[in-house]
N, C-alpha and C positions, 0 to 999 in steps of 0.2 A: 375342269374349267378354271378353277381358282389358280392352279399352278400356271396355266397359260397367261392369266391376267397378271400374276405377280412377276413372272420371268420374261414376258414379252410385251404386253400392252402398256403397262405402267412405265417401264424403263424407256420404251420408244416414245411415249407421250412426254416423258420428262426431258428427253434429249431434244425433241422437236420444240417444245414450249420454251425450254431454256435458251435455245438458239434464237428463237423469235424475240423473246423478251430482252435478250442481250443487245439486239440491234436497236431497241428503243431506250433501254435504261443505261447501257454502257458501264455496268459495274457488276462483276461476277459475284461479289459478296452479297449484294442486294438480291440477286437472283437466287443464290443459295438460301438466304434468309426467308424469302418468299416461299420457296419450295418447302423448306423445313417447317414453316408455320402451317402451311396447307396440309402437308402430310401428317404433321403432329395432331392437328385437329381431327383429321379423318381417323387416325390411329386410335385416339382416345374415344371417338364416337363409336368405333367398331368394337370396343372392349378393352383396349389398352394392354394387350398381351405383349410379352417380350418380343415375339416374332414381328409384330407390327412396329414396335419401336426400333428394332434393328433394321427393318425395311425402310423406315423413315430416314435413318442415318445414312443408309446406303444410297437411297435415292437423292438425298441432299448432296452427298459427295459427287454423285453422277451429274446432278444439275450444276454444281460448281465447276467441275472439270469441263463440261460441255460449254458453259458460259465463258470460261477462260480460253478455251480453244477458239471460239467464235470471236472473242475480244482480240486475240492475237492475230487472227486472220484479217479482221477489219483494220487493225492498225497497220498491218503489213501492206494491205491493199491501198490504204490512204497514202502511205509513204511512197509506194512504187508508182502511183499515178500522178506524180508531181508535174510531169511534162504534158500539158494538154496538146491536142492536135493543132497544128497551125504554126505559130511562131517558135515553138520549141523551148520557151523559157518558162520559169515557174513564177507565177504571180507577178508577171511583168518585169522581173529582174533578169539581167544578163550576166 
């Protein structure tokens, strides 16, 4: 059961929460810092073994990459939706 938690549930939760938090915070480094601090506290509360510390670093990298991907997707969508429906210009300019 622990292997399923480590290799499936926690990475999936990290991906989902990093994507959600990125939409609110808009800074991948802050998301990675939040994930690192939470996982580090949990790792030391559970005993602080080297396996838990390595898992903390891996999950932090996963959170950063996920937040970075969501950040690029959001910026790409903001730029591509420049032309609203109707008059076809951007912010009233022609």
